VOBA-491537 format. One record per residue (C-alpha): residue number from 1; residue in one letter; x negated, y, z. Coordinates in nm, 3 decimals, m for minus. Layout:
   num   residu        xx        yy        zz
   NUM        A         X         Y         Z
...
END
This chain:
   num   residu        xx        yy        zz
     1        M    m0.386     1.579    m2.715
     2        K    m0.308     1.857    m2.465
     3        R    m0.441     1.661    m2.173
     4        R    m0.768     1.587    m2.347
     5        R    m0.820     1.957    m2.437
     6        V    m0.861     1.894    m2.815
     7        F    m0.673     2.211    m2.916
     8        R    m0.884     2.420    m2.679
     9        V    m1.204     2.279    m2.824
    10        A    m1.083     2.336    m3.181
    11        V    m1.014     2.706    m3.115
    12        A    m1.339     2.756    m2.931
    13        Y    m1.534     2.581    m3.207
    14        G    m1.372     2.799    m3.476
    15        V    m1.466     3.117    m3.292
    16        V    m1.824     3.012    m3.235
    17        A    m1.864     2.890    m3.592
    18        W    m1.733     3.218    m3.734
    19        I    m1.980     3.412    m3.522
    20        V    m2.270     3.192    m3.630
    21        I    m2.182     3.232    m4.002
    22        Q    m2.158     3.608    m3.961
    23        I    m2.497     3.624    m3.792
    24        A    m2.656     3.407    m4.064
    25        D    m2.504     3.627    m4.337
    26        I    m2.661     3.937    m4.186
    27        V    m2.995     3.807    m4.051
    28        F    m3.103     3.555    m4.311
    29        P    m3.141     3.814    m4.597
    30        A    m3.332     4.041    m4.365
    31        L    m3.575     3.758    m4.304
    32        H    m3.605     3.694    m4.681
    33        L    m3.477     3.340    m4.639
    34        P    m3.346     3.163    m4.953
    35        E    m2.975     3.200    m5.033
    36        W    m2.912     2.833    m4.989
    37        T    m2.988     2.853    m4.615
    38        T    m2.670     3.053    m4.556
    39        T    m2.477     2.791    m4.748
    40        L    m2.638     2.520    m4.535
    41        V    m2.520     2.690    m4.217
    42        V    m2.159     2.698    m4.349
    43        V    m2.175     2.329    m4.452
    44        L    m2.315     2.220    m4.117
    45        T    m2.053     2.410    m3.917
    46        L    m1.779     2.251    m4.126
    47        L    m1.928     1.901    m4.081
    48        G    m1.953     1.954    m3.707
    49        F    m1.582     2.040    m3.669
    50        P    m1.438     1.683    m3.683
    51        L    m1.728     1.561    m3.465
    52        A    m1.641     1.818    m3.196
    53        L    m1.279     1.704    m3.205
    54        V    m1.372     1.337    m3.163
    55        L    m1.600     1.416    m2.871
    56        A    m1.332     1.635    m2.713
    57        W    m1.090     1.343    m2.739
    58        A    m1.325     1.090    m2.584
    59        Y    m1.513     1.282    m2.315
    60        D    m1.469     1.542    m2.041
    61        I    m1.728     1.774    m1.892
    62        T    m1.728     1.744    m1.509
    63        P    m1.954     1.882    m1.234
    64        E    m2.133     1.549    m1.240
    65        G    m2.192     1.558    m1.615
    66        V    m2.016     1.418    m1.922
    67        R    m1.755     1.154    m1.836
    68        R    m1.539     0.939    m2.057
    69        T    m1.177     1.054    m2.051
    70        G    m0.952     0.801    m1.866
    71        P    m0.640     0.649    m2.025
    72        S    m0.302     0.801    m1.959
    73        D     0.012     0.613    m1.856
    74        P     0.186     0.529    m2.187
    75        T     0.522     0.514    m2.017
    76        A     0.498     0.831    m1.807
    77        A     0.675     1.152    m1.887
    78        P     0.447     1.443    m1.992
    79        E     0.476     1.620    m1.656
    80        E     0.384     1.294    m1.478
    81        Q     0.076     1.249    m1.690
    82        E    m0.036     1.606    m1.603
    83        D    m0.009     1.527    m1.229
    84        A    m0.162     1.171    m1.252
    85        P    m0.517     1.121    m1.126
    86        R    m0.778     1.047    m1.395
    87        L    m0.841     0.678    m1.453
    88        T    m1.160     0.493    m1.522
    89        Q    m1.184     0.163    m1.702
    90        V    m1.237    m0.154    m1.499
    91        R    m1.401    m0.479    m1.604
    92        P    m1.147    m0.749    m1.698
    93        R    m1.105    m1.012    m1.435
    94        E    m1.033    m1.377    m1.508
    95        A    m0.712    m1.527    m1.368
    96        E    m0.480    m1.817    m1.442
    97        T    m0.153    m1.629    m1.460
    98        S    m0.250    m1.279    m1.564
    99        S    m0.546    m1.070    m1.681
   100        R    m0.683    m0.720    m1.635
   101        S    m0.561    m0.469    m1.889
   102        P    m0.853    m0.289    m2.048
   103        S    m0.630     0.009    m2.116
   104        A    m0.469     0.035    m1.774
   105        G    m0.733     0.058    m1.505
   106        H    m0.714     0.115    m1.131
   107        R    m0.653     0.462    m1.003
   108        E    m1.025     0.506    m0.929
   109        M    m1.123     0.863    m0.907
   110        S    m1.444     0.991    m1.062
   111        E    m1.676     1.153    m0.813
   112        G    m1.576     1.495    m0.941
   113        N    m1.206     1.427    m0.892
   114        R    m1.214     1.201    m0.584
   115        R    m0.937     1.256    m0.333
   116        T    m1.025     1.416    m0.001
   117        R    m1.007     1.158     0.280
   118        L    m0.875     1.276     0.616
   119        I    m0.822     1.119     0.957
   120        V    m0.614     1.277     1.231
   121        L    m0.737     1.151     1.566
   122        P    m0.521     1.132     1.875
   123        F    m0.528     1.460     2.069
   124        Q    m0.695     1.461     2.408
   125        M    m0.487     1.550     2.713
   126        L    m0.699     1.789     2.921
   127        R    m0.476     1.728     3.223
   128        P    m0.260     1.415     3.257
   129        D     0.116     1.490     3.252
   130        T     0.377     1.220     3.239
   131        E     0.626     1.440     3.055
   132        T     0.398     1.540     2.769
   133        D     0.136     1.257     2.748
   134        F     0.334     1.109     2.452
   135        L     0.224     1.403     2.239
   136        G    m0.138     1.287     2.240
   137        F    m0.047     1.015     1.988
   138        S     0.288     1.131     1.850
   139        L     0.191     1.484     1.732
   140        P    m0.109     1.358     1.525
   141        D     0.108     1.071     1.401
   142        A     0.370     1.318     1.280
   143        I     0.101     1.523     1.102
   144        T    m0.033     1.206     0.935
   145        A     0.319     1.107     0.820
   146        S     0.380     1.457     0.671
   147        L     0.059     1.444     0.470
   148        S     0.088     1.082     0.352
   149        G     0.301     1.177     0.051
   150        L     0.033     1.398    m0.112
   151        Q    m0.135     1.254    m0.416
   152        S    m0.458     1.461    m0.376
   153        L    m0.517     1.353    m0.015
   154        V    m0.584     1.012     0.144
   155        V    m0.481     1.002     0.510
   156        R    m0.597     0.721     0.734
   157        S    m0.313     0.557     0.931
   158        S    m0.236     0.648     1.287
   159        L    m0.320     0.293     1.397
   160        A    m0.661     0.324     1.233
   161        A    m0.711     0.657     1.409
   162        L    m0.636     0.497     1.747
   163        R    m0.961     0.300     1.721
   164        F    m1.157     0.625     1.724
   165        A    m0.983     0.800     2.008
   166        G    m1.235     0.974     2.228
   167        E    m1.521     0.938     1.977
   168        R    m1.538     1.304     1.875
   169        S    m1.903     1.353     1.948
   170        D    m2.047     1.113     1.686
   171        L    m1.915     1.244     1.357
   172        G    m2.177     1.046     1.157
   173        A    m2.051     0.714     1.299
   174        L    m1.690     0.819     1.236
   175        A    m1.774     0.912     0.876
   176        A    m1.946     0.576     0.815
   177        E    m1.688     0.353     0.977
   178        A    m1.364     0.527     0.880
   179        E    m1.512     0.649     0.544
   180        V    m1.353     0.993     0.564
   181        D    m1.459     1.345     0.466
   182        M    m1.250     1.545     0.716
   183        V    m1.133     1.493     1.071
   184        L    m0.867     1.683     1.265
   185        T    m0.916     1.675     1.641
   186        G    m0.730     1.850     1.913
   187        T    m0.663     1.899     2.283
   188        L    m0.338     1.952     2.470
   189        L    m0.279     2.130     2.802
   190        R     0.061     2.186     2.961
   191        M     0.111     2.509     3.149
   192        G     0.459     2.511     3.299
   193        E     0.710     2.510     3.008
   194        R     0.446     2.595     2.754
   195        L     0.179     2.392     2.573
   196        R    m0.165     2.509     2.471
   197        V    m0.295     2.325     2.168
   198        C    m0.643     2.366     2.028
   199        A    m0.695     2.197     1.692
   200        Q    m1.012     2.180     1.475
   201        L    m1.072     2.065     1.120
   202        T    m1.427     1.949     1.066
   203        A    m1.625     1.812     0.767
   204        V    m1.779     1.496     0.901
   205        H    m2.072     1.468     0.664
   206        D    m2.250     1.779     0.798
   207        G    m2.038     1.884     1.100
   208        T    m1.918     2.208     0.942
   209        L    m1.620     2.352     1.128
   210        L    m1.364     2.459     0.863
   211        W    m1.134     2.619     1.114
   212        S    m1.024     2.616     1.478
   213        Q    m0.680     2.719     1.591
   214        T    m0.547     2.770     1.942
   215        S    m0.170     2.787     1.976
   216        D     0.035     2.865     2.287
   217        V     0.388     2.732     2.223
   218        S     0.698     2.646     2.420
   219        L     0.786     2.279     2.452
   220        G     1.080     2.355     2.225
   221        D     0.861     2.462     1.937
   222        L     0.676     2.135     1.875
   223        F     0.795     2.091     1.519
   224        Q     0.691     2.444     1.427
   225        L     0.343     2.363     1.565
   226        Q     0.324     2.040     1.361
   227        D     0.447     2.219     1.051
   228        Q     0.194     2.496     1.100
   229        L    m0.100     2.255     1.140
   230        T     0.012     2.054     0.836
   231        H     0.029     2.355     0.610
   232        R    m0.306     2.491     0.734
   233        I    m0.472     2.162     0.645
   234        V    m0.325     2.177     0.294
   235        E    m0.427     2.539     0.245
   236        S    m0.782     2.506     0.384
   237        L    m0.855     2.200     0.169
   238        K    m0.707     2.379    m0.136
   239        L    m0.502     2.075    m0.217
   240        P    m0.323     2.098    m0.557
   241        L     0.045     2.034    m0.495
   242        T     0.311     1.938    m0.744
   243        A     0.659     2.085    m0.716
   244        R     0.775     1.751    m0.579
   245        E     0.506     1.753    m0.308
   246        R     0.590     2.107    m0.200
   247        Q     0.951     1.997    m0.168
   248        I     0.847     1.697     0.046
   249        L     0.650     1.922     0.287
   250        R     0.957     2.153     0.325
   251        H     1.235     1.894     0.333
   252        D     1.259     1.724     0.668
   253        V     1.303     1.983     0.941
   254        P     1.478     1.865     1.267
   255        A     1.779     2.072     1.360
   256        N     1.670     2.121     1.718
   257        A     1.388     2.062     1.964
   258        R     1.562     1.776     2.141
   259        A     1.594     1.569     1.821
   260        Y     1.223     1.614     1.749
   261        E     1.120     1.534     2.110
   262        F     1.319     1.206     2.103
   263        Y     1.158     1.128     1.763
   264        L     0.803     1.186     1.894
   265        R     0.868     0.986     2.214
   266        A     0.993     0.691     2.006
   267        N     0.687     0.703     1.781
   268        Q     0.463     0.659     2.081
   269        V     0.613     0.314     2.172
   270        A     0.739     0.197     1.835
   271        Y     0.424    m0.004     1.762
   272        Q     0.446    m0.208     2.085
   273        V     0.637    m0.536     2.048
   274        S     0.771    m0.517     2.404
   275        S     0.906    m0.166     2.341
   276        W     1.097    m0.205     2.016
   277        S     1.433    m0.172     2.196
   278        T     1.313     0.137     2.383
   279        A     1.198     0.294     2.057
   280        R     1.531     0.208     1.896
   281        D     1.725     0.384     2.172
   282        L     1.506     0.694     2.144
   283        Y     1.553     0.711     1.763
   284        L     1.928     0.676     1.820
   285        Q     1.919     0.972     2.052
   286        S     1.719     1.164     1.791
   287        V     1.976     1.106     1.517
   288        E     2.259     1.179     1.753
   289        E     2.102     1.521     1.810
   290        D     2.036     1.566     1.437
   291        P     2.222     1.325     1.201
   292        H     2.034     1.472     0.904
   293        Y     1.677     1.404     1.014
   294        A     1.561     1.138     0.765
   295        P     1.230     1.032     0.933
   296        A     1.416     0.924     1.248
   297        W     1.665     0.717     1.044
   298        A     1.375     0.547     0.857
   299        R     1.190     0.449     1.172
   300        L     1.518     0.343     1.336
   301        G     1.564     0.107     1.043
   302        R     1.223    m0.039     1.110
   303        C     1.308    m0.111     1.473
   304        Y     1.638    m0.282     1.381
   305        R     1.450    m0.495     1.121
   306        L     1.190    m0.611     1.365
   307        I     1.448    m0.690     1.632
   308        A     1.647    m0.886     1.376
   309        K     1.347    m1.079     1.257
   310        W     1.279    m1.228     1.600
   311        A     1.640    m1.254     1.715
   312        V     1.736    m1.595     1.865
   313        R     2.114    m1.586     1.807
   314        E     2.254    m1.569     1.456
   315        D     2.508    m1.298     1.544
   316        E     2.232    m1.083     1.690
   317        Y     2.028    m1.136     1.372
   318        R     2.312    m1.031     1.144
   319        A     2.410    m0.728     1.347
   320        N     2.058    m0.588     1.356
   321        L     2.003    m0.667     0.990
   322        Q     2.314    m0.473     0.891
   323        A     2.211    m0.186     1.120
   324        A     1.865    m0.177     0.957
   325        E     2.015    m0.164     0.607
   326        A     2.253     0.116     0.711
   327        A     1.970     0.322     0.864
   328        F     1.749     0.295     0.562
   329        Q     2.028     0.385     0.327
   330        R     2.105     0.691     0.542
   331        A     1.742     0.802     0.536
   332        L     1.723     0.767     0.158
   333        T     2.051     0.947     0.106
   334        I     1.924     1.243     0.309
   335        N     1.581     1.252     0.148
   336        P     1.530     1.019    m0.156
   337        E     1.159     1.122    m0.177
   338        L     1.051     1.037     0.181
   339        P     0.755     0.797     0.146
   340        I     0.794     0.619     0.476
   341        S     1.155     0.530     0.399
   342        H     1.056     0.347     0.078
   343        N     0.761     0.169     0.240
   344        L     0.961     0.045     0.534
   345        Y     1.271    m0.042     0.336
   346        A     1.065    m0.251     0.096
   347        Q     0.966    m0.475     0.388
   348        L     1.328    m0.539     0.469
   349        E     1.411    m0.614     0.102
   350        V     1.143    m0.881     0.091
   351        E     1.263    m1.048     0.411
   352        I     1.625    m1.074     0.292
   353        G     1.542    m1.225    m0.047
   354        R     1.519    m0.909    m0.259
   355        A     1.150    m0.913    m0.334
   356        E     1.210    m0.801    m0.694
   357        D     1.389    m0.485    m0.568
   358        A     1.102    m0.416    m0.330
   359        L     0.853    m0.468    m0.611
   360        V     1.022    m0.205    m0.835
   361        R     1.058     0.033    m0.539
   362        L     0.693     0.027    m0.444
   363        L     0.567     0.046    m0.802
   364        T     0.790     0.347    m0.864
   365        R     0.648     0.516    m0.551
   366        A     0.293     0.429    m0.659
   367        R     0.345     0.603    m0.989
   368        A     0.455     0.914    m0.801
   369        N     0.186     0.895    m0.528
   370        G    m0.117     0.675    m0.584
   371        G    m0.288     0.795    m0.265
   372        D    m0.098     0.592     0.001
   373        P    m0.300     0.285     0.110
   374        Q    m0.003     0.145     0.308
   375        L     0.203     0.143    m0.014
   376        F    m0.058    m0.076    m0.188
   377        A    m0.087    m0.297     0.122
   378        G     0.289    m0.356     0.088
   379        L     0.241    m0.445    m0.279
   380        V    m0.013    m0.716    m0.175
   381        H     0.269    m0.894     0.010
   382        V     0.548    m0.827    m0.235
   383        C     0.353    m0.930    m0.546
   384        R     0.261    m1.258    m0.382
   385        F     0.621    m1.328    m0.296
   386        C     0.697    m1.289    m0.665
   387        G     0.411    m1.516    m0.774
   388        L     0.207    m1.229    m0.919
   389        L    m0.117    m1.331    m0.755
   390        E    m0.351    m1.127    m0.977
   391        A    m0.139    m0.819    m0.910
   392        S    m0.151    m0.890    m0.542
   393        L    m0.533    m0.902    m0.549
   394        A    m0.543    m0.579    m0.746
   395        A    m0.319    m0.410    m0.497
   396        H    m0.553    m0.514    m0.219
   397        E    m0.851    m0.368    m0.405
   398        Q    m0.666    m0.040    m0.456
   399        A    m0.560    m0.022    m0.091
   400        R    m0.923    m0.075     0.019
   401        Q    m1.049     0.188    m0.221
   402        L    m0.813     0.434    m0.051
   403        D    m0.878     0.309     0.302
   404        P    m1.154     0.058     0.369
   405        A    m1.006    m0.016     0.707
   406        V    m0.650    m0.094     0.595
   407        T    m0.518    m0.440     0.687
   408        T    m0.340    m0.640     0.414
   409        S    m0.218    m0.998     0.388
   410        V    m0.462    m1.075     0.106
   411        A    m0.602    m1.379     0.287
   412        H    m0.287    m1.567     0.187
   413        T    m0.323    m1.448    m0.172
   414        F    m0.687    m1.573    m0.179
   415        Y    m0.570    m1.911    m0.051
   416        M    m0.295    m1.945    m0.309
   417        A    m0.532    m1.837    m0.584
   418        G    m0.776    m2.108    m0.483
   419        D    m1.046    m1.863    m0.364
   420        Y    m1.086    m2.033    m0.030
   421        Q    m1.424    m1.891     0.075
   422        R    m1.291    m1.532     0.060
   423        V    m1.008    m1.620     0.298
   424        F    m1.249    m1.605     0.592
   425        D    m1.331    m1.239     0.531
   426        E    m0.966    m1.123     0.559
   427        T    m0.816    m1.307     0.859
   428        F    m0.776    m1.001     1.083
   429        G    m0.417    m0.998     1.220
   430        D    m0.345    m1.356     1.126
   431        I    m0.212    m1.594     1.394
   432        G    m0.504    m1.832     1.331
   433        Y    m0.343    m2.051     1.066
   434        I    m0.476    m1.947     0.728
   435        A    m0.850    m1.990     0.803
   436        P    m0.810    m2.355     0.919
   437        L    m0.591    m2.416     0.609
   438        A    m0.874    m2.288     0.385
   439        L    m1.122    m2.519     0.573
   440        V    m0.897    m2.816     0.499
   441        A    m0.905    m2.721     0.131
   442        L    m1.283    m2.717     0.148
   443        G    m1.287    m3.063     0.314
   444        R    m1.394    m2.937     0.657
   445        D    m1.114    m3.089     0.865
   446        E    m1.310    m3.108     1.192
   447        E    m1.384    m2.734     1.185
   448        A    m1.020    m2.667     1.109
   449        I    m0.905    m2.872     1.409
   450        R    m1.147    m2.685     1.635
   451        L    m1.022    m2.340     1.516
   452        L    m0.661    m2.450     1.556
   453        R    m0.716    m2.565     1.917
   454        E    m0.887    m2.232     1.999
   455        A    m0.601    m2.036     1.846
   456        E    m0.346    m2.246     2.034
   457        A    m0.520    m2.182     2.367
   458        S    m0.539    m1.807     2.311
   459        S    m0.188    m1.748     2.187
   460        G     0.076    m1.621     2.427
   461        D     0.371    m1.702     2.202
   462        D     0.517    m2.053     2.226
   463        R     0.648    m2.053     1.866
   464        V     0.303    m1.960     1.733
   465        R     0.141    m2.234     1.939
   466        Q     0.381    m2.492     1.800
   467        Y     0.332    m2.357     1.444
   468        L    m0.048    m2.414     1.483
   469        A    m0.005    m2.752     1.662
   470        S     0.202    m2.890     1.372
   471        L    m0.098    m2.858     1.139
   472        R    m0.357    m2.962     1.397
   473        A    m0.161    m3.276     1.489
   474        M    m0.118    m3.367     1.122
   475        L    m0.494    m3.344     1.070
   476        E    m0.553    m3.559     1.377
   477        G    m0.312    m3.819     1.244
   478        D    m0.054    m3.767     1.526
   479        R     0.261    m3.782     1.314
   480        E     0.512    m3.764     1.595
   481        Q     0.356    m3.459     1.762
   482        S     0.325    m3.284     1.426
   483        L     0.692    m3.338     1.346
   484        A     0.800    m3.227     1.696
   485        A     0.592    m2.914     1.663
   486        Y     0.740    m2.854     1.320
   487        E     1.095    m2.862     1.452
   488        H     1.016    m2.614     1.727
   489        A     0.820    m2.380     1.500
   490        T     1.075    m2.364     1.219
   491        A     1.398    m2.344     1.419
   492        D     1.561    m2.018     1.304
   493        L     1.242    m1.922     1.121
   494        R     1.343    m1.644     0.881
   495        D     1.007    m1.582     0.713
   496        P     1.016    m1.794     0.388
   497        E     0.643    m1.774     0.336
   498        A     0.572    m1.902     0.687
   499        L     0.833    m2.174     0.644
   500        H     0.677    m2.275     0.310
   501        Y     0.342    m2.355     0.478
   502        Q     0.520    m2.589     0.726
   503        V     0.723    m2.755     0.453
   504        R     0.403    m2.844     0.268
   505        Q     0.290    m3.041     0.574
   506        L     0.605    m3.262     0.563
   507        T     0.489    m3.413     0.234
   508        N     0.171    m3.535     0.407
   509        L     0.381    m3.684     0.679
   510        G     0.594    m3.888     0.438
   511        E     0.908    m3.677     0.508
   512        A     1.011    m3.621     0.144
   513        E     1.383    m3.560     0.206
   514        R     1.316    m3.297     0.478
   515        A     1.044    m3.146     0.257
   516        I     1.293    m3.108    m0.032
   517        A     1.556    m2.947     0.200
   518        G     1.296    m2.711     0.337
   519        F     1.152    m2.623     0.000
   520        R     1.499    m2.541    m0.134
   521        R     1.553    m2.305     0.164
   522        V     1.215    m2.137     0.097
   523        V     1.311    m2.051    m0.262
   524        E     1.659    m1.952    m0.173
   525        M     1.521    m1.709     0.084
   526        G     1.316    m1.540    m0.183
   527        F     0.963    m1.682    m0.173
   528        A     0.891    m1.771    m0.534
   529        C     0.516    m1.803    m0.579
   530        F     0.567    m2.036    m0.873
   531        P     0.204    m2.044    m1.001
   532        F     0.095    m2.177    m0.661
   533        F     0.383    m2.425    m0.638
   534        A     0.292    m2.557    m0.982
   535        R    m0.067    m2.650    m0.890
   536        D    m0.040    m2.717    m0.514
   537        S    m0.163    m3.073    m0.463
   538        W     0.025    m3.095    m0.131
   539        L     0.350    m3.094    m0.330
   540        D     0.240    m3.377    m0.568
   541        P     0.442    m3.647    m0.385
   542        L     0.762    m3.459    m0.478
   543        R     0.698    m3.384    m0.843
   544        G     0.864    m3.691    m0.983
   545        R     1.200    m3.612    m0.820
   546        P     1.478    m3.441    m1.022
   547        D     1.586    m3.234    m0.721
   548        F     1.227    m3.099    m0.684
   549        R     1.213    m3.008    m1.052
   550        E     1.547    m2.826    m1.014
   551        I     1.408    m2.614    m0.729
   552        M     1.096    m2.551    m0.928
   553        R     1.303    m2.420    m1.222
   554        K     1.475    m2.175    m0.986
   555        A     1.139    m2.060    m0.849
   556        E     1.009    m2.017    m1.203
   557        A     1.317    m1.819    m1.307
   558        R     1.271    m1.582    m1.010
   559        H     0.899    m1.551    m1.094
   560        Q     0.971    m1.466    m1.459
   561        R     1.234    m1.208    m1.367
   562        A     0.988    m1.048    m1.129
   563        A     0.714    m1.042    m1.393
   564        Q     0.952    m0.870    m1.634
   565        A     1.050    m0.617    m1.368
   566        F     0.679    m0.563    m1.291
   567        R     0.610    m0.475    m1.655
   568        E     0.916    m0.250    m1.687
   569        A     0.830    m0.061    m1.368
   570        G     0.479     0.023    m1.496
   571        G     0.297    m0.228    m1.282
   572        E     0.038    m0.296    m1.547
   573        F    m0.056     0.070    m1.549
   574        V    m0.040     0.114    m1.172
   575        L    m0.252    m0.188    m1.076
   576        G    m0.452    m0.243    m1.398
   577        V    m0.336    m0.606    m1.456
   578        R    m0.160    m0.748    m1.757
   579        V     0.117    m1.000    m1.680
   580        P     0.191    m1.198    m1.995
   581        V     0.540    m1.300    m2.110
   582        T     0.558    m1.677    m2.060
   583        S     0.813    m1.950    m2.138
   584        S     0.910    m2.227    m1.900
   585        T     0.633    m2.472    m1.822
   586        L     0.866    m2.732    m1.672
   587        P     1.032    m3.013    m1.870
   588        A     1.415    m2.980    m1.866
   589        E     1.633    m3.259    m1.747
   590        R     1.885    m3.390    m1.995
   591        G     2.194    m3.178    m1.985
   592        T     2.033    m2.904    m1.777
   593        S     1.880    m2.567    m1.858
   594        K     1.516    m2.482    m1.808
   595        T     1.603    m2.187    m1.582
   596        A     1.863    m2.147    m1.318
END
């Protein structure tokens, strides 16, 4: 009632009605109008009162005109509903395992309430300097990370901003391609032990300069500079901040300049595969200088996770995995609200078989901050692991609404949902496997073989080449080469989704026993896309086997637990999809339960 302004309208209507009746009582007799006209005015004002309340409940008046009031989150606390962006209804979408909820739409903003979209471009070094060149990327990256937790602002990722480095002259092209409203640009110039920074915030649609700031700071005051620029952006854009968001902006302050310098230096190289160990060592130096700096712990956890994922030896894998878990826990203990900690930790949870925990974590963060496209990109992956394909597609749509350039893994969701044609539009970042697989599903084997050969030739990673060769050789009818490539590609492979694709191929090669063993490992590692398993024709040769049905029951049980967790965490509200409660669809063996 309060959110829809019904009480306010009722009071206003009463005041206006009283004034109208008083005017009629004075003016009508002077005009010699019949007495019944005054009575008519009273009756009409009384009849209009309930109509005004109904309209106040259903509609809002915005700068763009009258808009239907969006639904509120039925499970949110009152203060959360006040802070939540207004929702609009979306058209229901057909799906096999779930359906759109007409009462819980996407977090689409009306034009009058649309979030401001900002991109922070890498700063230009006016004079090359080996000791400070890292700031060209790392300082804007730190500003981007600081602003990413604000609900009223959508910030393009630092990796997206890298594509536009040096393109400051053509704001129109930047606005069209990056789909942003504001751009922060800057230059850096070292002068001895000081740094001159000139930053500008510009509206890209008309080139209006909102502000320009030149700062002359010592190299030991880099965090104060970042903090100053962050707060000036917030103030100049008049962003409405909740108490929680104000706390986020004030929370993570490094104890000293050395800690922050190591952190920024690590950020510069952390996205380069060959430099993960270098970044790890720099983050370690940062947390040694300041053991209470949560962002450094979170990014250190990411480095450990990536090093563990591609470790060759089992002991190396275990050691880095434990270090990653410890780093993330330390970051969340220091600052439970740090968005980057939750986003990065969810990736680790998925990889170690805790996809349900990751699902709840990301949905909880989405309820608190619906403006982070990377968060929804993570949900694309997590929901698919849990078999929530419609939710995965909805998360992709929401991520793209927030950032049209964001990369997600939705191509795999499209494939598993049977929408093979749309796979080809979303293959950026893939190793070259999913598009040929979609071609096979469409009966275009020759095209698939050609694409696989091209991908093999262009790949610099031997495991990737063998992964592709296993499918290509199977399509060409070379059973021995396909099996040999499979052995090489899956040795110590710790990604259950990637392993699942290879296991499917074994059924076409007549390797049922190995396929069963591999499929059991896939489910045990946490990949439980049960709806896809249930209709995947590649698995048909295994369906009559009791051991396969046992594995399927375990996958279904995981899927159903995840669906229940999705509902309880408010996923239907966050993503606008309804996940129905279902019973087991598998026949039980005598003496066994339908679920594991």
